[in-house]
N, C-alpha and C positions, 0 to 999 in steps of 0.2 A: 665868657661862655655864651654860645649862641642860644637862641630861644628853643630850638629843636633839641639841642643837647641837654639843656636844663629840664625840659619837659620829659625827655626820655629817662633821665636819671630819677625823676620823681614818680615814674609809673610803678605800679605794683608788680608788673610782669614784663621786664625788659626781655626781649627775645634773643638778642645776639650775645655771644661771648660766654665766658664762664662766670664772671662776677665783676663788680665794680673794681676799678684799678686803684687799690688802696694799699697801705703798708701791711694790711692783714695778710696779703698774699705771702709776704716774707715771714711774718710771724707764724703762720700755719706751717710753713716749710721747716721752721726751726723748732717747732713745738716739742718734738721728741728727740732732738739732738742732744748728745752728750757735750756739755760745755767744755770738757777737757780735751776734746779732739783738736789736734794741731791744725792750724790753717795752712794753706798753701803759701809759698813765698817765692815770688818771681818765677812762677811757672813750675815749681818743683814741690814735692811733698806727696804723701800718700793720698790725700784727699783729691787732688787734681789728677794725679796719675791713675788712680783707680777708676775715676769717672772716664778719663780718656780711653783707657783699655776697654771699659764696658761699652762705650759707644763705638769704638773701632770694631769690636766683635759684632755688635748689633748691625752695623752697616756693612760688615764683611770686608773691611779694609785692614791693612797691616798695622796702621797707626792712626792716631787722631790727636788733634791739639785743640784745647779750649780757648776761644777768643771772646773778648767782651762784646764784639759786634760782628754781624754778618758783613757789613760794609767793609770792614777791615779785612776779614777773612777772604772775601771774594776778590778784592783788588789784588791781594797778595797771591792768591792762587793763579790768577791770570798773569801776573808779573813773573812768577816762577816758570810757568810754561813758556812764556815769551822769551825769557833769558835762555832756557834750555835749548830752544829751537832757533835762537837768534833771529826772531821774527816778531816785530812789534804789532803785527795785525792780529786782532781777535774778532770773533763774530758772535753776535747775539741778536735777540729780537729788538725791534725798535722801541718797545715799551719795557725793556729790561730795567731792573732797579738801578743798575750801574749807569744807565743812560739818562734816566729822568729824575732820580731822587738823590744823587750823590754829588751834585755841584761839580761835575766833570772831574771827580777825584782820580779816576783811572787815567785821564789824559794829562791832568796837571801834575800829579804826583809821580806817575810811572811812564808818562809819554807814550802810552799805547794808543793804537789807532783802531777804533771799533769799525767793523763792517756790519751794517744793519741788514738782517735777513728777513724776508717775508714782509707782507703788508702789516700795518699796525693792528688791524682788526682780525687777524687770523694767526694760526700756529705756524711755526717753522716746519717745513716738510722735507722729506728726503730730496725731492726735486730741487728745492731751494739750495740745499747743501751741495748737491752734485753739480748744479749749474753755476756755482760761484766762479767768478772770474779771478778772484783774489786768492793768493796763497796766504793761509793763516796759520798761526801756531796753535790756536785753541778755539773751540766752539763751545759756547755756554748754552745749555738748555735748561729752562725753568719748568719745574713740575710742581704744581700746576701753574699755568700762565696767568698770574694774578690779575693783571690789568685788563684782561679780556674775559673776566668772569670765572677764572679758574679752569679754563679748558685744558684738556689733555690729549696728546696724540695716542694712538693705539700702541700697545706694547710692541707689536710687530714693526710699526714704523720706527719706534725707538731702536729696536734691534738692528734695523736696516741702516739707520743713521750711524749707529755705533760701529757697525762693520765697515761702512764706507770711511769713517774717520780713521779706523785702525789701518785700513789699506793705504790711505793717503798720508799716514804719519801725523794726523791732526789729533791733538789732545782733546778729550771731551770732559767738560766740567759740568757738574750738576748743581744748579741753584735749587737746592731742596729745602728752602726755607719752610715749606709746608709738605715735605716729603711724607711725614707720618700720616698726613690726612689723605693721601692718595692710595695708600696700600690696600684699603678695602676694595676700591674700584678695580684696580689691576689684579686683585687676588694674587699678589706676589709679596714675598718678604722684602724688607728693605735691602737685604743682602743680594737678592736676585736682581733688583733694579739697579743697585749701585755697582754691580759687576760690569755693567755696560759703560761705566764712567771711570776716568783716570783719577778724578778728584771729586769730592762731594762736600757741600756745605749744608748743614741743617740748623734751624733756629730753635730756641727753647722758650721764646716768649710769645710766639704766634699761636698755633693751635694747642701747644703744650701748656702755655699760660704761666711760664716762669717770669721772673722780673727782667731778665736780659741774658744774653749769652748765646754762643754759637759753637759748633764743632766744625772743624775742617779736617777731612780724612783722606787718606791716600796711602801711597807707599812710604816706607821709612825714610828714604832719601828726600822725598817730597815734603814730609812733615818736618824733618830736621831743617830744611830750608825755610819752611813757614815760621819756625820758631825765631830764626834770625830776623826775618822781616817783621814779625810781631814785635820784637824788641825795638826795631827801627821806627815802627809806627807808634810806639808808646803804649802798646797793648799789654806789656808785661807789668801790670799793676803789682804792687808789693803783695796784695792778696786779692783773689777773685772769688773767695769762698762763698759770699752771699749769693752770687750768681750760680755757682756750681751746685750748692746745696738745693737751691730752689729749682734748678734745672732737673736735677736727679729726682727730687721729690715729685714734681709734677709730671715728669716722664713716667714714673711708676704709676701715678694716679690716672693718667689720661691716654697714654699711648695705646692701651688696649681697648679704649672706648671709641676709637676713630670710626669703626664700622657703624656704631650706634649714631654718632653725630652725622655721618653720611646719610643714613636712613632718615634721620630727622630733616635734613636739608631737602631730600627728595619729597618728603611729606609737605614741607612748607612751600616749596616751589610750586607744587600743584595748586595750593590755595592762591598763590599770587597769580598764576596763569589763568585762573577763573575770573579775574578782575578785569573789567573793560579798561583798556588803556595801559595795562601793565603787562610786561612779559619778563621772563627770567632768561639770563644768558649764563650757561647753557639752559635750554628749555628743561632738560632733566639733568640736575647737577651730577658731577662726577667726583665730588668730594663734599666736605661739610660747608663749602662756600659757593656762592654764586652772586651774580649782579642782577639788580632789578632795573629795568628800563621803563620809564614812564613817558608816554607821549604828551606830557603836560609840562609847562614851564615851572621852574623851581618856585618862583614867587606865587604861583597859584597852587602848587602841590603842598608846600610846607604848611599853610593854614589848615588844610584838610587833615594832615597828620597830627598837628597840634590839637585839633578838636577831637580827633580819634583817640589820642592818648588820654585826654581828660575824660572822655565819655566812657571808655572801656577799661582803662588801666593797663592796656597792652602797649608796649613800646616797640615799634618795628625797626626803627633806625635812629641813630643820633646825628647823622650827617647826610646831606644830599649834595650832589654835584650838578651845576647848571651847565649842560653841554651846549645847548642853544635854546632859542625861544620855544621850541616844541619838544625838547627832550631833557629829562632829568634822570640821573642815575644814582644808585648807591649800592654798597656792598653788604652782603649778608654772610656772616660766618658764625656757625652754630657750635655751642659747647654745652656746658653743664646747665646753664640757665633754662634751656628749652624744656627740660623735663619738669621744671617747676610750674609750668603754665597749664592750668586745667584745659583739656581739649575743648570743652564746651565754650569756655571764655575766648579761646583762640578763634573758633569757628564764628562766634558771635561778632568778634572784632572784624573779621573779614567780611561778614555780611554788612556791617556798618560801613566798612570801607567801600564795598561795592556800591552801596546807595549814594555815598558822597561823590564817588568818581562818576557815577552815571549822571548825577545832577550837574556836574561841571561839564561833562562831555556833551550833554543834551542842550546846553546853552548856546 
């Protein structure tokens, strides 16, 4: 355990997330469950089928399949579209999860060829898609683009990209790991956003806060193919009910709070942007998450935060990234914890942070 993580966990008021990641998350989800309810078995049974229908309806899709992980679900989605169009080329952002976090699973397991669109520090635009020189089977769009602070295209831009893809016969897949979190900004329902896409993946452990699990949704033929690939990937565990029960429980608890989490992020980002040497990306958040960029090396910034945590009891982050000698970054994602922090204590912590940052900048 790093010193920063240990100090964060010991603060009275950790800022990010919903709670500490413990088995209590699962215990809470099962507290009111009837112990006689039948579990799912190899993807079948009332428990899993009811939840899949529920999520298909919420997303406005014909059908949905529950997966143990989004990594599995998304690789399978792109494989299905690639096979349907007999084209191994797919396109996505250079910082897409499939490109930087999955050990080249898409390439090694499915032999697909990714085409990287846009620069790594900006969103994919309609112009990027229109000017592609490659013929592709599928374009993946991530909402929000997590690795660049959770930035979002305008809804009009999304509509234009979707129309172009339909015209060109390109399938459009949504990496909606954090889809629930962007609904307040767009002021759209999940169904309205998902209508632009041929297939959709959503996560139940990120903003929702379940223990694991994902939904892949689309047409009936698409999801039937996904079930076959799920079995091939070893994703048909004999039972997935711990993931399904926690996903459903926390979906009901938190999906309706995303607007509040978003407003909290805007409030917190304003405090960060008043600190010398710090800025948020985006400057004004578009969901409950954003990134903090500090013009200070990590080895100089971490001691400041360690002292801040001890002095104020406020934990701002449990991890920092060293980009280079004069830039450190970290991610902020807000949930239930933020409401537990007295506003006066939060303001006091940022005043202390300002003083500490000013002292190091003035040296």
